[in-house]
Residue, then its C-alpha position, 0 to 999 in steps of 0.5 A: x499500500x505504502x509502496x502504491x502511494x510513493x509510487x503515484x507520487x511519482x506521477x505529476x498528475x497523480x501527485x496533483x490529485x492526492x494533494x488536493x484529496x489532502x486538502x479537502x482533508x484537511x479542510x473537513x478537519x478543520x470544520x470538525x473543531x468550529x463550533x456552532x454559535x449559540x453552542x455551550x458545550x464542555x471541555x469533555x463534550x456532549x457526552x463527557x468521559x465516556x466519549x471514547x470507551x461507551x458503546x451506545x449509538x451516541x458514541x457511534x455516530x461521535x466515531x463516524x463523524x471524528x469526534x465533530x458530534x461530541x463538541x457540536x461544531x458545524x460538521x458534527x453530522x457527518x456524512x451520515x445523513x448523504x449515506x442514509x439518503x443514498x441507502x433510501x435511495x436504493x431502496x426506492x429504486x426497486x421498489x419505484x419503476x422510475x427511479x429503476x428506469x432512471x438506473x437504467x438510462x445510463x450516465x444522464x439517470x444516474x445524474x438525475x438520481x444523484x442530484x434526488x439523493x442530495x435533496x433528500x440528503x438535505x431534508x435528512x440533514x434538516x431532521x437530524x441537526x433538529x433532533x440533535x438541538x433538542x438532545x443540545x437544548x435537554x442537556x443544557x448545552x446551550x447558550x442561555x440569557x442574562x438571568x441564566x435561563x432558555x431563550x423564550x419567544x423570538x430569541x428562542x426561534x432564532x437561536x433554533x434557527x441559527x443551530x439546525x442551520x449550520x448543522x445542516x449546512x455542514x451537512x451540505x458542504x461535507x457533500x459538496x466536499x465529497x463530490x470534489x474528491x471525485x471529480x479533481x481528486x483521487x475519488x472515492x470521496x464520501x468514504x475517504x472523508x469517513x475514512x478520515x473521520x474515523x481514523x482522527x479518534x484512533x489516537x484518543x482510543x489508545x490514550x484511554x486504552x494507555x492513559x493512567x488517567x483511565x487506571x488501565x495500568x494502575x489496577x494490579x495490571x490486570x488491563x494490560x492483558x486485555x490491551x495486549x489482546x485487543x491488539x491482537x485482536x485488531x491486526x487479526x481483524x484486520x487480516x481476516x477483512x483483508x482475506x474476505x474482501x478477496x476471496x471469491x468463487x469463480x463460476x467457470x463458464x466455456x464459449x464454444x468454438x464460432x465462424x464469423x467470415x473468414x475468422x473463427x471466434x471462441x473456443x476459451x475457457x474462462x470464469x464469472x467471478x463472485x466475491x463472497x463478500x460481493x455487498x462490502x459494508x452495506x448490509x453493515x451500514x444498512x443495519x446500523x442505521x435502522x437501529x439508529x432510527x429509535x435512538x434517534x426518536x429517543x432525542x426528540x423526547x424529553x429525558x425525565x419522561x423516558x426515565x420515568x415510564x419504564x415501559x419506554x425506557x426499556x424499550x428504548x435500552x434493547x437498542x443500546x450497543x451494548x444490550x444483547x437484545x441489540x446484538x441478535x437484531x443486528x446479526x438478523x438485518x445484516x443477514x437479511x440486508x445481505x441477500x437483499x444488496x445482492x438481489x438488486x445487484x446480481x440477476x441469474x436470469x440476466x447473466x444466464x441470457x448473456x452467456x447464452x446469448x456470447x455462445x457460452x456455458x458453464x460445463x455440465x449445466x444446460x443452458x437457460x433456466x438450468x444455468x439460471x437456477x444455478x447461478x442463483x443458487x451459487x448466489x444464495x450459498x456465498x451471500x450466506x457466507x458473506x453475511x455470517x463473515x460480516x457479522x462475525x467482524x461486526x459483533x465481535x467487538x461488542x461480544x468482546x466488550x461484554x465478556x471482557x466487562x464480565x471478566x473484570x466484574x469478577x476480578x472485582x473491578x467496578x469500571x466495564x470495558x468496552x471498544x469504541x473502534x466496533x468491527x463496523x470501523x475496521x471494515x471501512x477503514x480496511x474497504x476505504x484502503x483497499x479500495x483507494x490502493x486499487x484506484x491508484x494502481x488502475x491510474x498508474x497502469x493507464x498512464x503507463x499503458x502502451x498504445x498500439x501507436x507507442 
Protein backbone atom coordinates (compact mmCIF):
# COMPACT_ATOMS: atom_id res chain seq x y z
CA UNK A 1 0.00 0.00 0.00
CA UNK A 2 2.75 2.47 0.95
CA UNK A 3 4.70 1.50 -2.17
CA UNK A 4 1.64 2.25 -4.31
CA UNK A 5 1.29 5.72 -2.77
CA UNK A 6 5.01 6.39 -3.28
CA UNK A 7 4.80 5.34 -6.92
CA UNK A 8 1.69 7.48 -7.44
CA UNK A 9 3.47 10.47 -5.90
CA UNK A 10 6.16 10.22 -8.59
CA UNK A 11 3.55 10.90 -11.32
CA UNK A 12 2.83 14.64 -11.63
CA UNK A 13 -0.88 14.24 -12.43
CA UNK A 14 -1.53 11.82 -9.57
CA UNK A 15 0.58 13.94 -7.22
CA UNK A 16 -1.75 16.89 -7.85
CA UNK A 17 -4.76 14.69 -7.13
CA UNK A 18 -3.23 13.41 -3.90
CA UNK A 19 -2.44 16.96 -2.74
CA UNK A 20 -5.95 18.14 -3.65
CA UNK A 21 -7.49 15.24 -1.72
CA UNK A 22 -5.27 15.97 1.30
CA UNK A 23 -6.37 19.63 1.26
CA UNK A 24 -10.04 18.60 1.18
CA UNK A 25 -9.45 16.30 4.16
CA UNK A 26 -7.71 19.19 5.95
CA UNK A 27 -10.75 21.42 5.35
CA UNK A 28 -12.94 18.66 6.75
CA UNK A 29 -10.84 18.37 9.90
CA UNK A 30 -10.77 22.16 10.40
CA UNK A 31 -14.56 22.29 10.05
CA UNK A 32 -14.83 19.49 12.61
CA UNK A 33 -13.23 21.82 15.18
CA UNK A 34 -15.32 24.99 14.55
CA UNK A 35 -18.23 25.21 17.03
CA UNK A 36 -21.71 26.25 16.03
CA UNK A 37 -23.05 29.58 17.41
CA UNK A 38 -25.26 29.48 20.53
CA UNK A 39 -23.64 26.28 21.80
CA UNK A 40 -21.87 26.08 25.17
CA UNK A 41 -20.39 22.60 25.27
CA UNK A 42 -17.88 21.70 27.98
CA UNK A 43 -14.35 20.52 27.27
CA UNK A 44 -15.40 16.89 27.76
CA UNK A 45 -18.12 17.26 25.12
CA UNK A 46 -21.74 16.20 25.26
CA UNK A 47 -20.76 12.58 25.88
CA UNK A 48 -18.46 13.37 28.81
CA UNK A 49 -15.85 10.88 29.96
CA UNK A 50 -17.45 8.04 28.00
CA UNK A 51 -16.76 9.65 24.60
CA UNK A 52 -14.11 7.06 23.70
CA UNK A 53 -15.24 4.03 25.69
CA UNK A 54 -19.02 4.11 25.44
CA UNK A 55 -20.88 1.60 23.30
CA UNK A 56 -24.11 3.54 22.75
CA UNK A 57 -25.53 4.88 19.51
CA UNK A 58 -24.31 8.40 20.32
CA UNK A 59 -20.74 7.12 20.72
CA UNK A 60 -21.07 5.25 17.45
CA UNK A 61 -22.25 8.43 15.72
CA UNK A 62 -19.43 10.38 17.35
CA UNK A 63 -16.89 7.91 16.05
CA UNK A 64 -18.29 8.14 12.50
CA UNK A 65 -18.05 11.95 12.63
CA UNK A 66 -14.52 12.14 14.04
CA UNK A 67 -15.51 13.71 17.40
CA UNK A 68 -17.44 16.50 15.63
CA UNK A 69 -20.71 15.23 17.10
CA UNK A 70 -19.30 15.29 20.62
CA UNK A 71 -18.37 18.98 20.44
CA UNK A 72 -21.27 20.34 18.36
CA UNK A 73 -19.18 21.63 15.46
CA UNK A 74 -20.49 22.58 12.01
CA UNK A 75 -19.67 19.08 10.73
CA UNK A 76 -21.43 17.34 13.63
CA UNK A 77 -23.74 15.46 11.27
CA UNK A 78 -20.82 14.53 8.99
CA UNK A 79 -21.75 12.30 6.04
CA UNK A 80 -24.35 10.21 7.88
CA UNK A 81 -27.30 12.00 6.18
CA UNK A 82 -25.71 11.33 2.78
CA UNK A 83 -25.19 7.64 3.59
CA UNK A 84 -28.79 7.31 4.79
CA UNK A 85 -29.98 9.16 1.68
CA UNK A 86 -28.06 6.79 -0.59
CA UNK A 87 -29.54 3.81 1.22
CA UNK A 88 -33.06 5.21 0.87
CA UNK A 89 -32.56 5.82 -2.86
CA UNK A 90 -31.31 2.27 -3.38
CA UNK A 91 -34.35 0.90 -1.57
CA UNK A 92 -36.74 3.13 -3.52
CA UNK A 93 -35.10 2.19 -6.84
CA UNK A 94 -36.31 -1.36 -6.25
CA UNK A 95 -39.84 -0.34 -5.24
CA UNK A 96 -40.47 2.58 -7.65
CA UNK A 97 -40.35 1.72 -11.40
CA UNK A 98 -39.53 5.32 -12.40
CA UNK A 99 -36.31 5.29 -10.36
CA UNK A 100 -35.46 1.85 -11.70
CA UNK A 101 -35.77 3.18 -15.25
CA UNK A 102 -33.49 6.09 -14.38
CA UNK A 103 -30.82 3.65 -13.23
CA UNK A 104 -30.90 1.97 -16.63
CA UNK A 105 -30.63 5.21 -18.61
CA UNK A 106 -26.86 5.42 -18.23
CA UNK A 107 -24.99 8.56 -17.29
CA UNK A 108 -27.97 10.91 -17.56
CA UNK A 109 -30.10 8.71 -15.35
CA UNK A 110 -27.36 8.49 -12.74
CA UNK A 111 -27.05 12.29 -12.71
CA UNK A 112 -30.77 12.66 -12.03
CA UNK A 113 -30.62 10.10 -9.23
CA UNK A 114 -27.59 11.90 -7.77
CA UNK A 115 -29.54 15.19 -7.82
CA UNK A 116 -32.47 13.56 -6.01
CA UNK A 117 -30.04 12.04 -3.51
CA UNK A 118 -28.70 15.52 -2.72
CA UNK A 119 -32.18 16.85 -1.94
CA UNK A 120 -32.94 13.83 0.25
CA UNK A 121 -29.60 14.38 2.02
CA UNK A 122 -30.52 17.97 2.86
CA UNK A 123 -33.94 16.85 4.14
CA UNK A 124 -32.36 14.20 6.35
CA UNK A 125 -29.75 16.74 7.46
CA UNK A 126 -32.52 19.07 8.64
CA UNK A 127 -34.22 16.20 10.48
CA UNK A 128 -31.06 14.99 12.23
CA UNK A 129 -29.95 18.55 12.99
CA UNK A 130 -33.32 19.26 14.60
CA UNK A 131 -33.03 16.11 16.71
CA UNK A 132 -29.51 17.08 17.77
CA UNK A 133 -30.66 20.62 18.64
CA UNK A 134 -33.37 19.31 20.97
CA UNK A 135 -30.84 16.92 22.50
CA UNK A 136 -28.42 19.80 23.19
CA UNK A 137 -31.25 21.87 24.63
CA UNK A 138 -32.46 19.08 26.91
CA UNK A 139 -28.91 18.54 28.20
CA UNK A 140 -28.31 22.27 28.80
CA UNK A 141 -25.60 22.74 26.16
CA UNK A 142 -27.09 25.87 24.58
CA UNK A 143 -26.34 29.45 25.62
CA UNK A 144 -28.85 31.10 27.93
CA UNK A 145 -30.15 34.63 28.42
CA UNK A 146 -28.91 37.18 30.96
CA UNK A 147 -31.09 35.64 33.67
CA UNK A 148 -29.49 32.21 33.17
CA UNK A 149 -32.63 30.65 31.65
CA UNK A 150 -33.40 29.29 28.19
CA UNK A 151 -34.37 31.77 25.53
CA UNK A 152 -38.09 32.27 24.90
CA UNK A 153 -40.20 33.73 22.13
CA UNK A 154 -38.46 35.12 19.05
CA UNK A 155 -35.00 34.67 20.61
CA UNK A 156 -35.62 30.93 21.07
CA UNK A 157 -36.84 30.57 17.46
CA UNK A 158 -33.82 32.50 16.17
CA UNK A 159 -31.46 30.37 18.24
CA UNK A 160 -33.03 27.16 16.92
CA UNK A 161 -32.87 28.34 13.30
CA UNK A 162 -29.21 29.34 13.54
CA UNK A 163 -28.12 26.08 15.17
CA UNK A 164 -30.16 23.81 12.88
CA UNK A 165 -29.17 25.69 9.71
CA UNK A 166 -25.48 25.58 10.66
CA UNK A 167 -25.60 21.83 11.16
CA UNK A 168 -27.50 21.40 7.89
CA UNK A 169 -25.06 23.67 6.03
CA UNK A 170 -22.21 21.53 7.36
CA UNK A 171 -23.91 18.44 5.92
CA UNK A 172 -24.27 20.11 2.51
CA UNK A 173 -20.65 21.29 2.58
CA UNK A 174 -19.32 17.82 3.38
CA UNK A 175 -21.38 16.38 0.52
CA UNK A 176 -19.86 19.01 -1.80
CA UNK A 177 -16.34 18.24 -0.55
CA UNK A 178 -16.86 14.56 -1.28
CA UNK A 179 -17.97 15.33 -4.83
CA UNK A 180 -14.89 17.52 -5.35
CA UNK A 181 -12.67 14.58 -4.40
CA UNK A 182 -14.51 12.48 -6.97
CA UNK A 183 -14.01 15.07 -9.71
CA UNK A 184 -10.55 16.48 -9.02
CA UNK A 185 -9.06 14.12 -6.45
CA UNK A 186 -8.33 10.42 -6.39
CA UNK A 187 -12.03 9.50 -6.22
CA UNK A 188 -14.15 7.69 -3.62
CA UNK A 189 -14.69 11.05 -1.90
CA UNK A 190 -17.40 10.26 0.65
CA UNK A 191 -15.59 7.13 1.78
CA UNK A 192 -12.31 9.03 2.20
CA UNK A 193 -14.02 11.65 4.37
CA UNK A 194 -15.57 8.88 6.45
CA UNK A 195 -12.13 7.24 6.64
CA UNK A 196 -10.55 10.49 7.84
CA UNK A 197 -13.17 10.92 10.56
CA UNK A 198 -12.66 7.42 11.95
CA UNK A 199 -8.86 7.61 11.78
CA UNK A 200 -8.87 10.93 13.67
CA UNK A 201 -10.25 9.16 16.74
CA UNK A 202 -7.66 6.41 16.86
CA UNK A 203 -5.18 8.46 18.99
CA UNK A 204 -7.89 9.20 21.59
CA UNK A 205 -8.83 5.52 21.60
CA UNK A 206 -5.22 4.50 22.22
CA UNK A 207 -4.84 7.08 25.00
CA UNK A 208 -8.04 5.83 26.64
CA UNK A 209 -6.63 2.31 26.68
CA UNK A 210 -3.13 3.20 27.87
CA UNK A 211 -3.51 6.54 29.66
CA UNK A 212 -2.94 6.48 33.44
CA UNK A 213 -5.89 8.82 33.98
CA UNK A 214 -8.26 6.00 33.13
CA UNK A 215 -6.63 3.62 35.59
CA UNK A 216 -5.98 0.96 32.97
CA UNK A 217 -2.36 0.49 34.10
CA UNK A 218 -2.58 1.09 37.85
CA UNK A 219 -5.08 -1.64 38.68
CA UNK A 220 -2.75 -4.46 39.49
CA UNK A 221 -1.87 -4.96 35.83
CA UNK A 222 -5.26 -6.47 34.99
CA UNK A 223 -5.85 -4.12 32.06
CA UNK A 224 -2.43 -4.59 30.47
CA UNK A 225 -3.16 -8.13 29.18
CA UNK A 226 -6.54 -6.95 27.92
CA UNK A 227 -4.89 -4.12 26.00
CA UNK A 228 -2.46 -6.56 24.42
CA UNK A 229 -5.32 -8.88 23.53
CA UNK A 230 -7.15 -5.96 21.88
CA UNK A 231 -4.09 -5.24 19.73
CA UNK A 232 -3.83 -8.86 18.64
CA UNK A 233 -7.58 -9.06 17.94
CA UNK A 234 -7.48 -5.87 15.82
CA UNK A 235 -4.57 -7.19 13.75
CA UNK A 236 -6.33 -10.51 13.22
CA UNK A 237 -9.57 -8.73 12.28
CA UNK A 238 -7.76 -6.59 9.70
CA UNK A 239 -6.13 -9.69 8.19
CA UNK A 240 -9.50 -11.45 8.20
CA UNK A 241 -11.22 -8.52 6.43
CA UNK A 242 -8.49 -8.36 3.78
CA UNK A 243 -8.88 -12.09 3.16
CA UNK A 244 -12.67 -11.79 3.08
CA UNK A 245 -12.50 -8.86 0.64
CA UNK A 246 -10.29 -10.76 -1.81
CA UNK A 247 -12.01 -14.15 -1.55
CA UNK A 248 -14.17 -15.09 -4.52
CA UNK A 249 -16.07 -18.00 -6.06
CA UNK A 250 -15.32 -18.58 -9.73
CA UNK A 251 -18.01 -20.06 -11.98
CA UNK A 252 -16.34 -21.70 -15.02
CA UNK A 253 -17.72 -20.74 -18.46
CA UNK A 254 -16.82 -22.44 -21.75
CA UNK A 255 -17.37 -20.57 -25.03
CA UNK A 256 -17.93 -22.66 -28.15
CA UNK A 257 -16.07 -22.02 -31.39
CA UNK A 258 -17.94 -20.11 -34.08
CA UNK A 259 -17.02 -18.81 -37.52
CA UNK A 260 -17.82 -15.19 -38.42
CA UNK A 261 -16.77 -14.41 -41.98
CA UNK A 262 -13.25 -15.76 -42.40
CA UNK A 263 -12.38 -15.65 -38.71
CA UNK A 264 -13.02 -18.13 -35.91
CA UNK A 265 -14.06 -16.86 -32.50
CA UNK A 266 -14.57 -18.51 -29.12
CA UNK A 267 -13.25 -21.85 -28.00
CA UNK A 268 -11.86 -20.40 -24.76
CA UNK A 269 -12.46 -21.11 -21.11
CA UNK A 270 -13.03 -18.31 -18.62
CA UNK A 271 -14.92 -17.76 -15.39
CA UNK A 272 -17.39 -15.43 -13.68
CA UNK A 273 -15.86 -14.13 -10.42
CA UNK A 274 -18.31 -13.74 -7.54
CA UNK A 275 -16.87 -12.12 -4.42
CA UNK A 276 -17.68 -13.84 -1.15
CA UNK A 277 -18.37 -10.45 0.39
CA UNK A 278 -20.25 -9.23 -2.66
CA UNK A 279 -22.17 -6.51 -0.80
CA UNK A 280 -19.18 -5.03 1.06
CA UNK A 281 -20.00 -3.07 4.19
CA UNK A 282 -23.45 -2.02 2.95
CA UNK A 283 -25.46 -4.63 4.96
CA UNK A 284 -23.73 -3.44 8.15
CA UNK A 285 -24.47 0.21 7.32
CA UNK A 286 -28.07 -0.67 6.42
CA UNK A 287 -28.55 -2.51 9.72
CA UNK A 288 -26.89 0.26 11.75
CA UNK A 289 -29.05 2.92 10.08
CA UNK A 290 -32.30 1.07 10.83
CA UNK A 291 -31.26 0.41 14.44
CA UNK A 292 -30.35 4.08 14.85
CA UNK A 293 -33.96 5.21 14.35
CA UNK A 294 -35.17 4.51 17.94
CA UNK A 295 -32.20 6.36 19.54
CA UNK A 296 -32.83 9.25 17.15
CA UNK A 297 -36.48 9.36 18.25
CA UNK A 298 -35.30 9.27 21.86
CA UNK A 299 -33.25 12.43 21.24
CA UNK A 300 -36.49 14.32 20.51
CA UNK A 301 -38.04 13.26 23.82
CA UNK A 302 -37.61 14.67 27.30
CA UNK A 303 -35.13 12.49 29.28
CA UNK A 304 -37.27 12.65 32.43
CA UNK A 305 -40.30 11.36 30.50
CA UNK A 306 -38.33 8.39 29.22
CA UNK A 307 -36.83 7.54 32.61
CA UNK A 308 -40.18 7.74 34.43
CA UNK A 309 -41.91 5.41 31.96
CA UNK A 310 -40.44 1.95 32.61
CA UNK A 311 -41.88 0.39 29.45
CA UNK A 312 -40.54 3.21 27.28
CA UNK A 313 -37.16 3.14 28.99
CA UNK A 314 -36.99 -0.65 28.54
CA UNK A 315 -37.82 -0.34 24.86
CA UNK A 316 -35.09 2.22 24.20
CA UNK A 317 -32.55 0.26 26.28
CA UNK A 318 -32.89 -2.62 23.81
CA UNK A 319 -31.32 -0.43 21.12
CA UNK A 320 -28.21 0.36 23.16
CA UNK A 321 -25.20 -1.28 21.52
CA UNK A 322 -24.23 -3.11 24.72
CA UNK A 323 -27.63 -4.85 25.03
CA UNK A 324 -27.81 -8.54 24.06
CA UNK A 325 -31.09 -8.03 22.17
CA UNK A 326 -29.39 -5.38 20.05
CA UNK A 327 -26.74 -7.93 19.01
CA UNK A 328 -29.40 -10.45 17.95
CA UNK A 329 -31.37 -7.87 15.94
CA UNK A 330 -28.13 -6.58 14.44
CA UNK A 331 -27.18 -10.10 13.32
CA UNK A 332 -30.59 -10.77 11.74
CA UNK A 333 -30.58 -7.42 9.92
CA UNK A 334 -27.09 -8.00 8.51
CA UNK A 335 -28.18 -11.36 7.05
CA UNK A 336 -31.42 -9.90 5.66
CA UNK A 337 -29.79 -6.85 4.07
CA UNK A 338 -26.97 -8.97 2.63
CA UNK A 339 -29.57 -10.98 0.71
CA UNK A 340 -31.41 -7.82 -0.29
CA UNK A 341 -28.27 -6.10 -1.58
CA UNK A 342 -27.18 -9.23 -3.46
CA UNK A 343 -30.62 -9.47 -5.10
CA UNK A 344 -30.41 -5.94 -6.51
CA UNK A 345 -26.80 -6.40 -7.64
CA UNK A 346 -27.02 -9.79 -9.34
CA UNK A 347 -29.77 -11.14 -11.56
CA UNK A 348 -29.22 -14.86 -12.33
CA UNK A 349 -31.69 -14.79 -15.21
CA UNK A 350 -29.89 -11.86 -16.87
CA UNK A 351 -26.49 -13.48 -16.29
CA UNK A 352 -27.71 -16.74 -17.83
CA UNK A 353 -29.11 -14.86 -20.84
CA UNK A 354 -25.81 -13.02 -21.40
CA UNK A 355 -23.84 -16.29 -21.29
CA UNK A 356 -26.16 -17.95 -23.80
CA UNK A 357 -26.24 -14.94 -26.15
CA UNK A 358 -22.43 -14.94 -26.30
CA UNK A 359 -22.29 -18.63 -27.15
CA UNK A 360 -21.12 -19.76 -23.73
CA UNK A 361 -22.21 -22.36 -21.23
CA UNK A 362 -21.31 -23.64 -17.80
CA UNK A 363 -19.79 -27.16 -18.08
CA UNK A 364 -22.31 -29.79 -17.05
CA UNK A 365 -25.22 -27.30 -16.91
CA UNK A 366 -27.75 -26.84 -19.71
CA UNK A 367 -28.25 -23.28 -21.02
CA UNK A 368 -31.35 -21.30 -20.08
CA UNK A 369 -33.32 -21.92 -16.92
CA UNK A 370 -30.99 -24.63 -15.48
CA UNK A 371 -28.09 -22.19 -15.74
CA UNK A 372 -30.02 -19.41 -13.99
CA UNK A 373 -31.02 -21.82 -11.21
CA UNK A 374 -27.41 -22.95 -10.83
CA UNK A 375 -26.11 -19.38 -10.64
CA UNK A 376 -28.90 -18.43 -8.23
CA UNK A 377 -28.00 -21.34 -5.93
CA UNK A 378 -24.33 -20.31 -5.88
CA UNK A 379 -25.22 -16.66 -5.18
CA UNK A 380 -27.51 -17.78 -2.35
CA UNK A 381 -24.75 -19.81 -0.70
CA UNK A 382 -22.07 -17.16 -1.16
CA UNK A 383 -24.39 -14.46 0.20
CA UNK A 384 -25.04 -16.49 3.35
CA UNK A 385 -21.33 -17.14 3.85
CA UNK A 386 -20.42 -13.48 3.26
CA UNK A 387 -23.17 -12.30 5.61
CA UNK A 388 -21.96 -14.65 8.36
CA UNK A 389 -18.39 -13.41 7.94
CA UNK A 390 -19.61 -9.80 8.12
CA UNK A 391 -21.61 -10.60 11.24
CA UNK A 392 -18.53 -12.02 12.94
CA UNK A 393 -16.54 -8.84 12.25
CA UNK A 394 -19.41 -6.51 13.24
CA UNK A 395 -20.37 -8.31 16.46
CA UNK A 396 -16.96 -9.41 17.70
CA UNK A 397 -16.04 -6.06 19.39
CA UNK A 398 -19.45 -5.91 21.11
CA UNK A 399 -19.21 -9.49 22.36
CA UNK A 400 -15.59 -8.99 23.39
CA UNK A 401 -16.54 -5.93 25.43
CA UNK A 402 -19.23 -7.85 27.27
CA UNK A 403 -16.91 -10.76 28.02
CA UNK A 404 -14.13 -8.42 29.21
CA UNK A 405 -16.57 -6.52 31.44
CA UNK A 406 -17.82 -9.78 32.95
CA UNK A 407 -14.27 -10.95 33.68
CA UNK A 408 -13.30 -7.62 35.24
CA UNK A 409 -16.38 -7.63 37.44
CA UNK A 410 -15.45 -11.12 38.65
CA UNK A 411 -11.98 -9.80 39.44
CA UNK A 412 -13.52 -7.06 41.56
CA UNK A 413 -13.26 -4.07 39.24
CA UNK A 414 -16.31 -1.82 39.29
CA UNK A 415 -15.48 -0.10 36.00
CA UNK A 416 -16.62 -1.93 32.90
CA UNK A 417 -14.76 -2.30 29.64
CA UNK A 418 -15.85 -1.34 26.15
CA UNK A 419 -14.24 -1.07 22.75
CA UNK A 420 -15.39 1.96 20.76
CA UNK A 421 -13.58 0.98 17.54
CA UNK A 422 -16.29 -1.37 16.35
CA UNK A 423 -16.31 -3.93 13.57
CA UNK A 424 -18.14 -1.56 11.23
CA UNK A 425 -15.37 1.00 11.55
CA UNK A 426 -12.66 -1.56 10.91
CA UNK A 427 -14.46 -2.84 7.81
CA UNK A 428 -14.80 0.73 6.53
CA UNK A 429 -11.15 1.56 7.24
CA UNK A 430 -9.78 -1.55 5.55
CA UNK A 431 -12.29 -1.41 2.69
CA UNK A 432 -11.60 2.25 1.87
CA UNK A 433 -7.83 1.68 2.07
CA UNK A 434 -7.99 -1.29 -0.30
CA UNK A 435 -10.33 0.52 -2.72
CA UNK A 436 -8.12 3.63 -2.77
CA UNK A 437 -5.02 1.54 -3.50
CA UNK A 438 -6.85 -0.24 -6.33
CA UNK A 439 -7.91 3.10 -7.84
CA UNK A 440 -4.36 4.44 -7.67
CA UNK A 441 -3.00 1.27 -9.27
CA UNK A 442 -5.57 1.42 -12.08
CA UNK A 443 -4.76 5.08 -12.77
CA UNK A 444 -1.03 4.33 -12.82
CA UNK A 445 -1.64 1.42 -15.17
CA UNK A 446 -3.54 3.65 -17.60
CA UNK A 447 -0.68 6.16 -17.63
CA UNK A 448 1.91 3.44 -18.31
CA UNK A 449 -0.15 1.55 -20.87
CA UNK A 450 1.39 1.51 -24.34
CA UNK A 451 -1.06 1.92 -27.18
CA UNK A 452 -0.75 0.36 -30.64
CA UNK A 453 0.93 3.52 -31.94
CA UNK A 454 3.80 3.30 -29.40
